[in-house]
Each structure stands twice: as C-alpha cells, then as structure tokens.
C-alpha positions as a printed NumPy array, in Angstrom:
array([[ 41.654,   6.507,   5.003],
       [ 42.443,   4.975,   8.354],
       [ 39.67 ,   4.113,  10.775],
       [ 39.749,   2.862,  14.334],
       [ 37.16 ,   0.221,  15.132],
       [ 36.366,   0.276,  18.849],
       [ 34.73 ,  -2.929,  20.093],
       [ 32.498,  -2.668,  23.142],
       [ 31.236,  -5.723,  24.967],
       [ 28.824,  -6.315,  27.812],
       [ 30.762,  -6.216,  31.095],
       [ 28.763,  -9.109,  32.572],
       [ 29.634, -11.24 ,  29.528],
       [ 33.313, -10.331,  29.885],
       [ 33.289, -11.205,  33.582],
       [ 31.736, -14.616,  32.929],
       [ 33.65 , -15.657,  29.786],
       [ 35.012, -19.202,  29.666],
       [ 38.184, -19.062,  27.556],
       [ 37.905, -22.785,  26.854],
       [ 34.302, -22.645,  25.613],
       [ 33.551, -23.415,  21.958],
       [ 32.052, -19.924,  21.583],
       [ 35.212, -18.186,  22.803],
       [ 37.461, -20.389,  20.668],
       [ 35.267, -19.683,  17.611],
       [ 35.57 , -15.949,  18.282],
       [ 39.366, -16.244,  18.468],
       [ 39.389, -18.166,  15.182],
       [ 37.176, -15.524,  13.554],
       [ 39.567, -12.738,  14.584],
       [ 42.58 , -14.739,  13.392],
       [ 40.96 , -15.385,   9.997],
       [ 39.841, -11.762,   9.634],
       [ 43.336, -10.538,  10.511],
       [ 44.841, -12.742,   7.803],
       [ 42.287, -11.547,   5.251],
       [ 42.869,  -7.862,   6.05 ],
       [ 46.644,  -8.336,   6.003],
       [ 46.443,  -9.957,   2.566],
       [ 44.243,  -7.114,   1.251],
       [ 46.604,  -4.468,   2.685],
       [ 43.882,  -3.045,   4.948],
       [ 45.271,  -4.26 ,   8.284],
       [ 47.176,  -1.72 ,  10.395],
       [ 46.914,  -2.903,  14.026],
       [ 44.691,  -4.603,  16.572],
       [ 44.84 ,  -5.367,  20.285],
       [ 42.555,  -6.728,  22.936],
       [ 42.478,  -4.668,  26.117],
       [ 42.902,  -5.665,  29.75 ],
       [ 39.904,  -6.057,  32.05 ],
       [ 38.161,  -2.721,  32.798],
       [ 39.009,  -3.066,  36.506],
       [ 42.633,  -2.383,  35.521],
       [ 41.73 ,   0.946,  33.889],
       [ 43.028,   4.263,  35.207],
       [ 41.288,   7.487,  34.196],
       [ 43.07 ,  10.843,  34.468],
       [ 41.036,  14.063,  34.702],
       [ 41.895,  17.683,  35.139],
       [ 41.209,  18.732,  38.722],
       [ 41.377,  22.069,  40.545],
       [ 44.806,  21.255,  41.963],
       [ 46.081,  19.501,  38.845],
       [ 45.486,  16.211,  37.122],
       [ 43.823,  13.488,  39.192],
       [ 44.152,   9.766,  38.455],
       [ 41.338,   7.465,  39.54 ],
       [ 40.888,   3.724,  39.209],
       [ 38.328,   2.512,  36.728],
       [ 36.913,   3.545,  33.376],
       [ 35.626,   7.038,  32.574],
       [ 32.023,   6.166,  33.36 ],
       [ 30.126,   3.248,  34.816],
       [ 28.498,   1.42 ,  31.96 ],
       [ 27.072,  -1.956,  31.046],
       [ 29.32 ,  -1.95 ,  27.962],
       [ 33.092,  -1.668,  28.211],
       [ 35.808,  -1.108,  25.631],
       [ 37.249,  -4.551,  24.916],
       [ 39.504,  -4.117,  21.892],
       [ 40.401,  -1.975,  18.939],
       [ 41.513,  -2.445,  15.379],
       [ 42.925,   0.088,  12.956],
       [ 42.182,  -0.477,   9.296],
       [ 43.196,   1.503,   6.216],
       [ 40.341,   1.222,   3.739],
       [ 39.445,   2.809,   0.421],
       [ 36.121,   4.062,   1.79 ],
       [ 33.99 ,   4.569,   4.868],
       [ 31.607,   1.956,   3.456],
       [ 34.398,  -0.642,   3.516],
       [ 35.151,   0.179,   7.176],
       [ 31.433,  -0.274,   7.929],
       [ 31.48 ,  -3.613,   6.089],
       [ 34.386,  -4.859,   8.224],
       [ 32.763,  -3.6  ,  11.442],
       [ 29.476,  -5.273,  10.504],
       [ 31.231,  -8.603,  10.054],
       [ 32.753,  -8.271,  13.523],
       [ 29.436,  -7.268,  15.11 ],
       [ 27.615, -10.179,  13.475],
       [ 30.275, -12.766,  14.331],
       [ 31.079, -11.671,  17.858],
       [ 27.994,  -9.769,  19.004],
       [ 29.916,  -6.691,  20.114],
       [ 29.016,  -3.087,  19.361],
       [ 31.604,  -1.581,  17.017],
       [ 32.196,   2.174,  16.923],
       [ 33.953,   3.449,  13.789],
       [ 36.011,   6.641,  14.04 ],
       [ 38.051,   8.141,  11.198],
       [ 41.695,   8.866,  11.941],
       [ 42.251,  12.205,  10.19 ],
       [ 45.299,  12.889,   8.097],
       [ 45.504,  16.679,   8.19 ],
       [ 42.288,  18.379,   7.03 ],
       [ 41.064,  15.109,   5.487],
       [ 38.966,  14.226,   8.538],
       [ 37.567,  17.669,   9.302],
       [ 33.835,  17.836,   9.859],
       [ 32.022,  20.493,   7.806],
       [ 30.364,  23.346,   9.716],
       [ 26.94 ,  21.801,   9.075],
       [ 27.997,  18.645,  10.952],
       [ 27.579,  16.425,   7.899],
       [ 29.918,  13.5  ,   7.332],
       [ 33.15 ,  14.402,   5.531],
       [ 32.993,  14.296,   1.745],
       [ 33.889,  10.937,   0.25 ],
       [ 32.783,   8.939,   3.27 ]])
C-alpha cells in the first residue's frame, strides 16, 4: 500500500537553519542515502522538500466564493517541511521508515495511507483498516 509521510519541523529551526552547517549537510546525506535504499528496495515513489511556509497560499470557501489568503492554514510552531510517498508491504514498514527519519532528523512524521479504492476505508468503529 502507498503511504504519504508528512514531515513537520519547528518553524524557528527552519528560519534559523544554516545550510552549510555539518548538521544540515548530514541531514541531506541521510535523505540521499535513504532515497537510494528505498529505490533499490522498490519502495520509493516520490519525495520533495517544500518552500518556506511564508510562501504558502491557503484557499477557503467563503460566502462570496473561494478566498485565497497568504500563509498556512493555521499558525503553528510546527510547519510542513517535506513529504515522501512510499509503497510498502505493510503499515509497520511505513512506520519503520518514518521512525528512521524522525530519529535522524528530529522532525515529526505523520503517516497517512493513500487509499486504492475501498482498500483504505476506515471501518465504522474507527479502527485501523485490516492488514495495517
């Protein structure tokens, strides 16, 4: 099943990052190595880093039609920094990949299934889909 891994980072950290620091370069190397590993295993689908949150536009339904406003959906200390899409044999494997990212980079990783038809439907009781 495909999963999207949404990486959130602290906005203050993003604003103060030094792209020439050893920590930033190590993070870039980690992502490069992980990408190679996931490509070789056939689990890699896509990944992208996102632009600074100040460049975000949010569109909402308004009384007179859709309204576009500058900035993310909500003010938050954490901002969406990047995403990756993986195609794994199990939910546990997606969690394993996300845990490696969280440990190496320090970001919060949200895992969301990408349904293929009824495959990703949530049962009426709200429990996780079977096989996850």
